[in-house]
C-alpha positions as CSV (number, residue, x, y, z in Angstrom):
1,X,-95.4,31.9,27.3
2,X,-97.9,30.3,29.8
3,X,-96.4,29.8,33.2
4,X,-98.5,28.0,35.8
5,X,-98.0,26.2,39.1
6,X,-100.4,23.6,38.1
7,X,-99.7,20.3,36.4
8,X,-101.9,21.0,33.4
9,X,-103.4,24.1,31.7
10,X,-107.3,24.4,31.6
11,X,-108.5,24.4,28.0
12,X,-105.3,23.4,26.6
13,X,-103.8,19.8,25.6
14,X,-100.2,19.1,26.4
15,X,-98.8,17.7,23.3
16,X,-95.0,17.4,24.1
17,X,-92.8,17.4,27.1
18,X,-89.5,19.0,26.6
19,X,-87.9,18.6,30.0
20,X,-87.1,20.3,33.3
21,X,-86.3,24.0,33.1
22,X,-84.8,26.1,35.6
23,X,-84.1,29.8,36.3
24,X,-81.6,30.7,39.0
25,X,-80.8,34.2,40.6
26,X,-78.1,34.9,43.4
27,X,-78.3,38.4,44.4
28,X,-76.5,40.2,47.1
29,X,-77.9,43.0,49.4
30,X,-75.7,45.9,49.7
31,X,-74.7,48.0,52.7
32,X,-77.5,50.6,52.2
33,X,-80.1,48.2,51.9
34,X,-78.8,46.1,55.1
35,X,-78.9,49.6,57.1
36,X,-82.4,50.4,56.0
37,X,-83.7,46.9,56.8
38,X,-82.0,47.1,60.2
39,X,-83.8,50.2,61.0
40,X,-87.1,48.7,59.9
41,X,-86.5,45.7,62.2
42,X,-85.8,47.9,64.9
43,X,-88.8,50.3,64.7
44,X,-91.2,47.7,63.0
45,X,-92.8,47.7,59.8
46,X,-92.1,46.1,56.1
47,X,-88.6,46.3,54.7
48,X,-89.2,47.8,51.3
49,X,-85.5,47.6,50.5
50,X,-85.6,43.6,51.0
51,X,-88.9,43.4,49.3
52,X,-87.9,45.1,46.1
53,X,-84.8,43.0,46.0
54,X,-86.9,39.8,46.6
55,X,-89.4,41.0,44.0
56,X,-86.7,41.8,41.3
57,X,-85.0,38.4,41.9
58,X,-87.8,36.5,41.5
59,X,-88.8,38.3,38.3
60,X,-85.4,37.6,36.9
61,X,-85.5,33.9,37.8
62,X,-88.9,33.7,36.1
63,X,-87.9,35.6,33.1
64,X,-84.8,33.2,32.6
65,X,-86.8,30.1,33.1
66,X,-89.3,31.4,30.3
67,X,-86.3,32.1,28.0
68,X,-84.8,28.7,28.6
69,X,-88.0,27.0,27.9
70,X,-88.5,29.0,24.6
71,X,-85.0,27.8,23.7
72,X,-86.2,24.2,24.1
73,X,-89.2,24.7,21.7
74,X,-91.9,25.0,24.5
75,X,-94.6,27.4,24.7
76,X,-95.4,27.0,28.3
77,X,-94.2,25.9,31.6
78,X,-96.3,23.5,34.0
79,X,-95.7,22.6,37.7
80,X,-93.8,25.8,38.7
81,X,-92.0,25.6,42.0
82,X,-90.4,29.1,43.6
83,X,-87.6,28.4,46.1
84,X,-85.8,31.1,48.2
85,X,-82.6,30.5,50.1
86,X,-80.2,32.9,52.2
87,X,-76.6,32.4,51.4
88,X,-73.3,33.7,52.5
89,X,-71.4,33.9,55.6
90,X,-73.4,36.8,57.0
91,X,-76.6,35.7,55.3
92,X,-76.4,38.7,52.9
93,X,-77.2,36.7,49.5
94,X,-80.4,35.6,48.3
95,X,-81.0,32.7,45.9
96,X,-84.5,32.5,44.0
97,X,-84.8,29.1,42.1
98,X,-87.6,28.8,39.7
99,X,-88.4,25.2,38.1
100,X,-91.0,23.7,36.1
101,X,-91.6,21.2,33.3
102,X,-91.3,22.9,29.7
103,X,-94.2,21.7,27.4
104,X,-95.8,22.3,24.2
105,X,-99.7,23.1,24.3
106,X,-102.3,23.5,21.8
């Protein structure tokens, strides 16, 4: 499956548009990761625990979008947009939404 942020794929012709396709993931940050991130915030540096959660959530959302596109009969997704939001009363939930247009290319 070809996935791209561009509206077309160089060297390929879009033969059919299958529709909008979305992948969503909402993940919680556990107590241990929150403490580790707090220490990083205090002492400085990068928060590997939060970065790891972000990477895992994004990859899961992309995988979900690709699976949905394949079920629609698509072999590519163009115009992909990735959006991140923080949710929850104490901002301890991460939502990653990935969307694009499922297409058939030759």
